[in-house]
N, C-alpha and C positions, 0 to 999 in steps of 0.2 A: 389136457392143455395143449399138447402138440397138435391134436386134431383141430382145435379152434384156430391156432396160429396158421395151420396149413390152409384151412378154409378161408381165413382172412387174407392170406397171401394170394390165393386163387381169385378171390373177389377183387383185390386191388389189381391184379394182372388182367382180369376181365374188363375193369374200367378203362385201363390204359389201352387195351386192344380195341375196345369199342370206340374210343375217341379216335384212334388211328384209322380204324375201318370206316368211321363216318366221314373223316376228311378225305380218304381215298375214294369214297363212293360219290364224289362230287360229279354230277351229271353235266355234259356239255351244254352250252347255252345256244339256243337257236330253235328254229322250227323243226329241224331234223331230230334234235334232242328230245323235243316234246313228243314226237311220234315214237321214238325209241323207248321213252319212259312208259308211254301208254301201252306199247306192245309188250314190253317186259312185264308189266303188272298184269296184263291180260293172259299171256301165255308163256313169256320168258324168252321167246326166240325172235319176235318181231316179224315172223312170217305167218301169213294166214293159212291155216290148215282147214280142210273141209271144203265144201262147195262154195264157189265164188258167188256173190250176190248177182242178181240180174243187172244188166246195164241200165243205169238210170238212177232211181231214187235211193236204193239201199246203199250203194257204194258212196254216193255223195253224202248221205246222212252219216255214214261211218267217218268220213274225212272231216266233216264239220264237227262231229263230237270229239274227234281227236284234237282239233285246233282249239275248241272251247275249253278243253281240259288244261290247256297251258296257262301258266301264271305269268301275266305280262303287266309290268308297271308302266303306265302311260302318263306322260307329263307334257304340258304345252303352254305357250304364251301367245297372246293375240294383242295387237295394237290397232284399235279401231277409232275412226273418225265418225262421229255421230252428230246428227242435227240438234239433238237436245240431250245433254249428258244425264240429267236427273231422270228423264223419261226412259232413256236407254238402260240405265242401271235398274230401274224398277221392272222393265220388260225382261231383262236378262235374269233377274232374280226369280220372277214368276216362272220363266221357262225352265230354269234349273231345278226349282222345287217341284215342278210338275213331273220331272224325270226321276225324282227320288233323290236328288242331290241336295247340297246345302252350301251356304256361304261360309268359307273358312276364315277369311280376313278381309279387311277393306281399309282404304285410305282415300279421302276425298279432299279437294281444296281448289285453289286457283293458282295458275302460273301467269303472273301479270294480271291481265283481265280475262284470261281464258280459263274456264272451269275444266277440271279433270277428275277422274276417279280411277283407282286401282283396286280391283276385286279379285280374290282368290276363291275358286269354286272346287268342291269335291263332288265328282260325278260318278255314278255307277259305271263300271267299265263297259258294260254292254250298251250304254247310251252315249258313248264317247262321240261317235260321228254325229249323232243327233244334236248334241250340245254344240259342236263346232258349226253345224249348219244353222242352228238357231241364232248364234251370236253373229254370224255373217250377215244376217238379215235384220233381226229384231223388229219385224213388222214394218220395214221400210225406214227405220231410224238410222241404220248403219249406212253412211254415205261412202265410206272407203275402208277397205282392209289394208292398213299400212304395212303390217307384217304379220306372219303366222308361222310359228315353229312348233313342231311336235316331236316327241321322242317315245320310243317303245323299247323297253328292256325286259327280256324274258328271264324269269327267276325260277322256273320250274325245277331245275336241278338243285338250286339252293334250298327250295322248300322240301324236296324229297330227302336231301342230305340232312337237314335239320330234324325232320321227323324221325329218320332212322337213328340219329344220334340220341335223340330224346328217349326213344324206346329202349335203346341199349342201356342208357344211364338209369332209366326206371327199373330195368331188370336188375342192374347192379345194386340199386337202392334196396330192392326187395330182398336180395341175397344178404346184404349187410344188416338189414333189420332182423333177419333170421339168426345171423351170427350173434348180434347183440342180445337176442333173447336167450341164447344158450351160454353166453359168457358168464363166468362166475367171479373172476378176479377184476378188481377195480381198474387196473392198468389196461386189461383187455377191453373193458367196457369203454374207457376213455378213448382208446385208440380207434375202436369201431365208430364211436360217436363223431370223432374228428373226420373220419372218412365219409360218414353219412352227411355231415355238414358240407363237405366239399362237393359231394355228388349232388346234393340238393341245390347248392348254389349254381352248379353247372346246368342243372335242369331248368332252373328259373331263368338263367341268362339266355339259354337257347330257346326257351318258350317265348320270351319277350321278343327275340329276333324273329321267330316264326310268326308271331302275331303281327309284328310290324310289316313283314313282307306280305302277309295275307291281306292286311288292311290296305296297303298301297296298291296291291293288285286288284282288290275289289273296288276301291274308289280311286279313280284317276284324279289328277290335280291339274287344273287349268287356271292360269292367271291372265286376266284381261285388263287392258288399259283403255279407258274411254276419254276422248278429248274432242272439243269442238273445232271445226276447220277455221283457220285464220283467214280473215277477210283481207283483200289487197289494200283497202283504204287503211286498215289498222296497221298493216306493215309499213305503209308510206308515212303514216303519222306517228309511228312508234317512237322515233328518236326526237320528236318535237314536243316541247313542254312550254307553252306560253307563260304559265305561272312562274316557272323557273327562270325564263328569260327576263320577265319583269323584275323578279327578285334580284337577279344579277345586276340589272341596270340600276336599280335603286341602291344596291350595295356599292356600285362604282361611284354614283353621285355622292353618296354619303362619304366615301373615302376621299373624293376630291375636295369636298367642303371641309373635311377634317384637316387635310393638308394645307388648304388656304388659311383656315383659322389658326393652325399651328404656326404658319409663317407670319401672320399678323401679330400673334402673341410674342414670337421671338423678336419681331421688329420693334414693338412697343417697349418690351422689357429690356432688350439687350442693345439693339442697334440704334434706336432713337436717342438714348442718353449718350452713347458714344459720339454720335453725330453732333449733338448739342455741344458737348465738350470741345470737339474739334472746331465748331463754328465760333465758340467764344474765344478760344485760343487764337484762331485766325483773325478775328476782329481786333483783339488787343494788339496783335503783332502789326496789323495794318495801321492802327492809330499811332503806335510808337514810331513807326517808320515815317509817317507824315510829319510828326512833330520834330523829329530829329533831322529831317531832310534826307534821310537815307533813301536812296533809289531815285533822287532827282537828277536830271541831266543839266550840265553847265552850258549856258548859251554860248554859241560860237560867235566871235567878232565878225562884223559885216565885211565882206570882201571889198578891196579898193576898186574904184571905178576904172574901167579899162580906158587906156589912152586912145584918142581918136587921131589917126594919122592925118597930117595936113597935106594939101595938094601942093606939089612942087613947082 
């Protein structure tokens, strides 16, 4: 019993040490790191021992092989103006498929009256430059490259680290399986099974991360936007809409007629009866005033004739 527990303890300790060692073994990122990793796998020191290759092809071939061994994730975006959006999309698709790539996602429509398309491509990493050159031309359909952005991130160290951690965990899993085969007590079996479940989960998680890194390093991602150039006449007439102007004028005319009609209705129903009442009252008042003599002026007596002085 003590032997099984001792072995179980050592296995658990080995799992912890392998996880720590895998994290500490993270290789530096960059071109120098790729060369260091390749040299360490080849000989362990990074220094060439033995006769140097002759100047020329052998040394260059060794350098190229070292660079190609690096894991690099490439991504990029391109904004293109094309003479015909649909024809450009078809030409780009044919070019990418011929390189061994495929279309990842697409979105097409119109902005105002201008058609556009947004396409995401997955391209083999070794055909990255060919794909960029193809989209810059598209058989003469590309009239202008509005913008182009590319990024390259080396993940060689991460790939090496994940592979080492997976190997260590697989060794621990094998050891735990041997312990489970020798265990006799139920408690020991359950404890070993719990450790096996944990180790298996870590292996699957790291394997998924490794697969994702390898996939993104094998196939680069390029997103391209296609749009037609805007004509100057379209820009000048963009803010003018004759139909909208006619509609606004008709709406204003209808509004004026409605206000005039409302005023007539108010006059006929409200003000006209009031004016009639005032007119009747005024006529009665005038008639009474005439009969009673109210408001008549009393005639003034004639003035006496002026005396004419006689001559003396």
